[in-house]
C-alpha positions as CSV (number, residue, x, y, z in Angstrom):
1,M,14.6,24.5,225.5
2,L,18.4,23.8,224.8
3,R,17.5,21.3,222.1
4,K,15.2,23.9,220.4
5,R,17.9,26.6,220.4
6,L,20.4,24.1,218.9
7,T,17.9,23.3,216.2
8,I,17.5,27.0,215.3
9,V,21.3,27.6,215.2
10,T,21.9,24.6,213.0
11,A,19.2,25.7,210.6
12,S,20.7,29.2,210.4
13,L,24.2,27.8,209.7
14,L,22.8,25.6,206.9
15,A,21.0,28.6,205.3
16,A,24.2,30.7,205.4
17,S,26.2,27.9,203.8
18,A,23.7,27.7,201.0
19,I,24.0,31.4,200.4
20,W,27.9,31.3,200.2
21,T,27.7,28.3,197.9
22,A,25.4,30.1,195.5
23,L,27.5,33.3,195.3
24,P,30.2,32.0,192.9
25,A,27.5,30.9,190.5
26,A,25.8,34.3,190.7
27,Y,29.1,36.1,189.9
28,A,29.8,33.7,187.0
29,S,26.4,34.6,185.6
30,A,27.2,38.3,185.9
31,A,30.5,37.7,184.1
32,D,28.8,35.9,181.3
33,A,26.5,38.9,180.8
34,T,29.4,41.2,179.9
35,D,28.5,43.7,177.3
36,I,28.9,42.3,173.7
37,G,31.3,45.0,172.8
38,S,33.7,44.2,175.6
39,A,37.3,43.2,174.6
40,W,37.5,40.8,177.6
41,T,37.7,37.1,176.9
42,F,37.4,34.2,179.4
43,E,39.5,31.1,179.8
44,G,38.6,28.5,177.2
45,T,37.2,31.1,174.7
46,S,38.8,32.5,171.5
47,P,39.2,36.2,170.7
48,A,36.9,37.7,168.1
49,P,38.2,37.3,164.5
50,D,39.3,41.0,164.3
51,E,41.1,40.8,167.6
52,S,43.8,38.4,166.6
53,V,46.9,39.1,168.7
54,D,49.4,38.5,165.9
55,G,47.4,40.1,163.1
56,T,47.1,36.9,161.1
57,T,43.3,36.9,161.0
58,A,43.3,40.6,159.9
59,F,45.9,39.8,157.2
60,S,43.8,36.9,155.9
61,S,40.7,39.1,155.9
62,D,42.5,41.7,153.7
63,V,43.7,39.1,151.3
64,E,40.2,37.7,150.8
65,K,38.7,41.2,150.4
66,I,41.3,42.0,147.7
67,I,40.6,38.7,145.8
68,A,36.9,39.2,146.1
69,E,37.2,42.7,144.7
70,G,39.4,41.4,141.8
71,M,36.9,38.6,140.9
72,R,34.2,41.2,140.5
73,Y,36.0,42.4,137.4
74,I,36.4,39.1,135.5
75,G,35.9,40.0,131.8
76,T,36.6,43.7,132.2
77,P,38.4,44.8,129.0
78,Y,42.2,45.3,128.8
79,E,43.6,48.7,127.8
80,Y,47.3,49.5,127.9
81,G,47.8,52.7,129.9
82,S,44.3,52.6,131.2
83,D,42.7,55.5,133.1
84,R,43.6,55.0,136.8
85,S,40.4,56.9,137.9
86,T,37.9,54.4,136.4
87,D,37.3,50.7,136.4
88,A,36.0,50.6,132.8
89,T,39.2,49.1,131.5
90,F,42.5,48.0,133.1
91,D,46.1,47.2,132.3
92,C,47.9,44.8,134.6
93,S,49.3,47.3,137.1
94,D,46.1,49.4,137.1
95,F,44.1,46.3,137.9
96,V,46.3,45.4,140.9
97,K,46.4,49.0,142.1
98,W,42.6,49.3,141.9
99,I,41.7,46.1,143.8
100,Y,44.3,46.7,146.6
101,S,42.9,50.2,147.0
102,R,39.2,49.2,146.9
103,G,39.7,45.9,148.7
104,A,42.0,46.8,151.5
105,G,42.6,50.6,151.4
106,I,46.2,50.1,150.3
107,E,47.6,52.5,147.7
108,L,50.2,50.8,145.5
109,P,52.4,52.6,142.9
110,S,50.9,53.0,139.4
111,D,53.3,50.8,137.4
112,S,54.4,47.2,137.7
113,R,58.1,48.0,138.2
114,S,57.4,50.3,141.1
115,Q,55.0,47.8,142.5
116,G,57.8,45.2,142.4
117,D,60.1,47.6,144.3
118,Y,57.3,48.2,146.8
119,V,56.9,44.5,147.5
120,K,60.7,44.1,147.9
121,K,60.8,46.9,150.5
122,K,57.9,45.2,152.5
123,G,59.9,42.1,153.1
124,A,61.1,38.8,151.8
125,V,60.3,37.8,148.2
126,A,60.4,34.3,146.5
127,S,61.8,33.4,143.1
128,D,59.9,30.2,143.1
129,W,56.2,30.8,142.6
130,R,55.4,27.6,144.6
131,E,56.6,29.4,147.7
132,L,54.0,32.2,147.4
133,K,50.9,32.6,149.5
134,R,47.4,33.4,148.5
135,G,47.1,37.1,147.8
136,D,50.8,37.7,147.0
137,L,51.8,39.7,143.9
138,M,53.7,38.0,141.1
139,F,56.1,39.8,138.8
140,F,57.1,38.7,135.3
141,M,59.6,39.6,132.5
142,S,58.7,40.0,128.9
143,Y,57.8,37.0,126.7
144,R,60.9,35.6,124.9
145,G,59.4,32.5,123.2
146,T,58.8,29.0,124.4
147,S,62.5,27.9,124.9
148,A,63.5,27.5,128.5
149,S,67.0,28.8,127.7
150,A,65.5,32.2,126.9
151,Y,64.5,32.6,130.5
152,G,67.7,31.4,132.2
153,D,69.0,32.9,135.5
154,S,71.5,35.2,133.7
155,V,68.7,36.6,131.6
156,K,66.4,37.1,134.6
157,S,69.0,38.8,136.7
158,N,68.9,41.7,134.2
159,A,65.3,41.5,133.1
160,E,62.9,44.3,133.8
161,I,59.4,43.7,135.2
162,T,56.8,44.1,132.5
163,H,53.8,42.4,134.1
164,V,52.1,41.9,137.5
165,A,49.4,39.4,138.6
166,L,47.7,38.3,141.8
167,Y,48.4,34.8,143.1
168,L,45.2,32.9,144.1
169,G,46.9,29.8,145.4
170,D,46.8,26.2,144.0
171,G,48.8,27.3,140.9
172,K,46.3,29.9,139.8
173,M,46.6,33.7,139.3
174,L,44.2,36.6,138.6
175,Q,45.4,39.0,135.9
176,T,44.8,41.0,132.8
177,Y,47.4,41.3,129.9
178,S,45.9,41.7,126.5
179,K,42.7,42.6,124.6
180,D,42.8,39.3,122.8
181,S,42.8,37.3,126.1
182,G,39.5,38.7,127.1
183,G,40.6,41.1,129.8
184,V,40.6,40.2,133.5
185,R,40.8,36.4,133.9
186,T,42.3,33.6,135.9
187,D,45.1,31.5,134.5
188,T,47.2,28.4,135.5
189,I,51.0,28.9,136.1
190,D,52.5,25.5,136.1
191,G,54.0,24.3,132.8
192,T,53.2,27.6,131.0
193,T,55.3,30.4,129.7
194,W,54.1,32.4,132.7
195,E,56.2,30.0,134.8
196,K,59.2,30.7,132.7
197,R,58.7,34.4,132.8
198,F,58.2,34.6,136.5
199,L,60.8,36.7,138.3
200,F,59.7,36.9,141.9
201,G,56.7,37.5,144.1
202,G,55.7,38.5,147.6
203,S,53.2,40.3,149.8
204,A,52.2,43.9,149.4
205,L,50.4,43.9,152.8
């Protein structure tokens, strides 16, 4: 009789042990079933792209939206003093203002000089275009010929902004500047008069 009772107690203890062993796995399964909209993340997983702690992902997303919006208008005719309420034609500052507004909901000033001031107030600017990041705005002085001496530091220190473009990275920019050029287009910077005319650039985000 004693042996039978011991057998029953042993079996009960083994069953209880199995239940306690299974509980952590059950709770883990419940955790994995967290609602898809929850902000919780678990060890070893990454936050969703729009939940970046430092805002870097959101910033990059805005940059790409602005560029994508701009590329939609390749070939749109140039018009100096274009109507800011329509996308039928653009001048340089109207184009930049339009794509920032439609691409990222950011309302820039209407002219290139004011846009340059806006960027300066946002933070650090670079006088070397090679230090710019994709999506930065680029500001230029007027054309003074092909001679490098016409664009020296002393000249640039007093020069007014007369043109703005969007930096695409890899030495390319998106811009519009004349009817003869075909309107909105992409151009190379390195080794061109645009490089000589460049004053500074930076982020408007």
